[in-house]
Steps between C-alpha positions, in 0.01 A plus 500: 500500500865431584649201320691231691879528515715192451734399781873502436772287659732655758869416543794610711865571426801638687670812366865430407629819665344429839316233692162651425207283397271650236161373385419516130249382244520419128428792272151534357388565142519877553866471612586253226375756247735761652793259470421387144457858378834597656674199343345569159617861512862394541548807717710439812336790682152357447623159612642656817171673577309177439723315746444771763122490463472121494725450804303753704161358399593135543658548845182669621676838514766372740790540257541849354763426238684832528590429863677167447825388333469412134588134557218467756245630250635282220474193721148583620382569146646173372319305773173677417545424133578133570179457701299694242582347163715199584846429635642418155589808297590486131775745405740568214872471576795617290753221439839613634709308244394699192322792672234515228277195536204509736340184636176446685541342841302441818586620849350372824431826685456318831872419494618857442660646812674819606875447475748680727876502435712370786711817507208741489499765774323832551781638720759627254847607618633789292823582687633253757761741639229757583239234583281679248204315356133503413200286583273456200133409475346306215342711227123483523268495202458877524869531413463286187389623159454339160866556402615303802248225418651459152863544602528831313568709808646845439804630687305763697238240592769267629651772721154596626431137589827476692433828680147395596627167633729656763359446847796610712856621452749435776858587581634332810248558777322782315179401323314728257139414416415555134155632596674791676685602183374659180504312171761747375730420795464127443562541127813703575619218728453248219661728239814525714556125526798345322458244222592218739251620760226517239592147396438388858159669495412339168576159649198550725277531191673226301450249783159621615229234555317421177271252337720239338440164336727280285366309201656300217413574139597329177556696180302323226735634232830399659402227743697676774363478854559803722417609852303824517449701818171689522529810718235748601130506422541607137680177408194296600268686265691493173 
């Protein structure tokens, strides 16, 4: 005889990257076990896989994590977590004044938003005289690995991420779709950029939308109060 299944609450949110409303539910015991096991392992790759699975399950299959920008998935996951185990998260934060003391603090996850720099743009001019530029797309979760999650990205991985993010290349009225070029051709294009042009491309990544929240912490050893900026999903699960 089939046992009864408990009802779960249903909520809605709007994806930061687009005006799309998504329904979601809190995670269940089976998903909480996936998350706790990933957190206990301390392995960024397992944590990434746990986030993918939980987001897909808790949005009723509507959000396949690999198809959306990283900041969308981080935001959705944070909202799911807030509705599942409480909006107040306890985390450890490194005090900036001595860079060795950690303090326990609480963060209201309901107040965490996706921050976008005022000068952020996905249309990057590389050579004004030639009207040469690129239009970039946000890296999706399929473009992110555990090194990127922990900030230990390798040089080749960084260049691959830049290459994969190119949507179009244009020069004057001519427009070249990245999908019509091979990966080798796109990589050659990137490899032939000057240092200044690469700096312009990197600005896209440095100013890309991200989870961000400011908190104040006090070092118990020095009494110094400092402002700490939490960025990205990993900072909210320390």
